[in-house]
Phi, psi and omega in degrees: 000129182270142178265133180242142178291142179297142182292144177292155178292145180302138181296329180296323179295317178297317180296318181294319179297314179295322180294317179296318179297319179294322179295317179297316179298317179296321179296318179296318179295320180294318179295314179299318179296319179297320180296316182285332182272348181301313178299321179296315179297320178297320179297314182294316180295321179295325180293344182256002183267151167294154184302320183289345181269346187290320188258021178289148174224125358294150185292150173256121186280325184266124179297133177221104356276174177280121183260086177289341180294342179301324180290318179295319180291321178294321180295319183282318183288324184270000182053047187289339177295318177294316179298319181294319178298316180295316180294322179296317178297312181297315182293318182295315180293325178288327175298311178298317180293317180295319180294314182286314185289334180264334182285330179295307176294328177297320177295319180295317180291330186268325191245342182259154178244117179209159183294132178082015183299312182292323179295314179297323179294319177294323177297318178298316179295327181295335178292343177292341180274354180278120180296148180297332182293337180288329186261358185297310184294309178301320179294320178298316179295324179295313180291330175293322177297322178284346182079026184265347180299138184090002177237176178277354184299319178297341179271344188249311188301316180300338180292344180270003173257163186295132172261122187306315182295315179294322178297316178298316181299314181289323178300315179300322179288318181297329179296335181275354179282137185300134177283344180295323177296318179294317180296319179295321179293321179292326177294332177274003176098009180284141176266184185295319180294322177296318178296321180297311185281324191257346181240303187290311184297315177298327180281347184258025182303318178300317179293321178295322176296322177297315177298319180298319180292314178301315182294318180297312182297318182296310185284334176290323183265357184295128179248321189294318182293310175299326180295328182281319192257338186262134177237336180272125183297336179291344179257002183297144173271176182298315182298316180289321177296323178294321177296318178293322177300318180296321180289326184278326185234047187293337180276340180268078184297325180294321178293320180294321178291326175294319178295321178295325176295318175304317183291333184274332186302313180301323179295317179295320180294314180300314182291324182298319184273347183237013186295327180294314177295323180298311181294319179297318180294321179293318183293314185281340182287343180258020186283333182223153180244000000 
């Protein structure tokens, strides 16, 4: 009796299975995207509606007519140019501060060897469990002692100190950088700061971009800190200005939605142009523990 090899599965069956799986995955992604984009679409459509059309029942999704003037009125009434300048300044300085202030301890925890390194790292991580509400009063009293209340300094200066989450993220990425490059640099006479600036930081661009995006989104949308420390409307950020706009023009829902769209646009632009570096930094930062 002769033995015959089993016949291969029909190619059409394999193609059909892969196609069905791809269709199911695409359908799930489309449904999930639609769910997450629904509030954004509703906000944009509401910003283009006349006031009398917003509260109709059943609701009308398409603005009739389209009121582009809502954006001009929201921009002029809310002084959004001033708010945007302040938020841009705060976010830009915090990005620089977070990258520098968090990358230095991350480099020390990842690349240097010293007594108590792991203990200090665990202590730093444990501070992430402390709620922000616990530190609000002591921090306020500290800034009041310095005479910084009512200025932008309480929103900027803390950003130049290490942020535990960013430090952890960068440390994980730094651990994945080859030690051979560092050893070769030390043989050529480079010290730790030279290795930090000329080897580690250029190779960590994806992780640094991730930190920059996180820092921008957080400080651009931060409401509680400006609400505590700022009293002069000329120093208001976008988030605080939007809150004040809502209180002042609470009946003009279309204007408020237009102002919220203004506040969202910079975040979408930043993420659109940096999403590849952002995803790469997130994926590679968890490669080692």
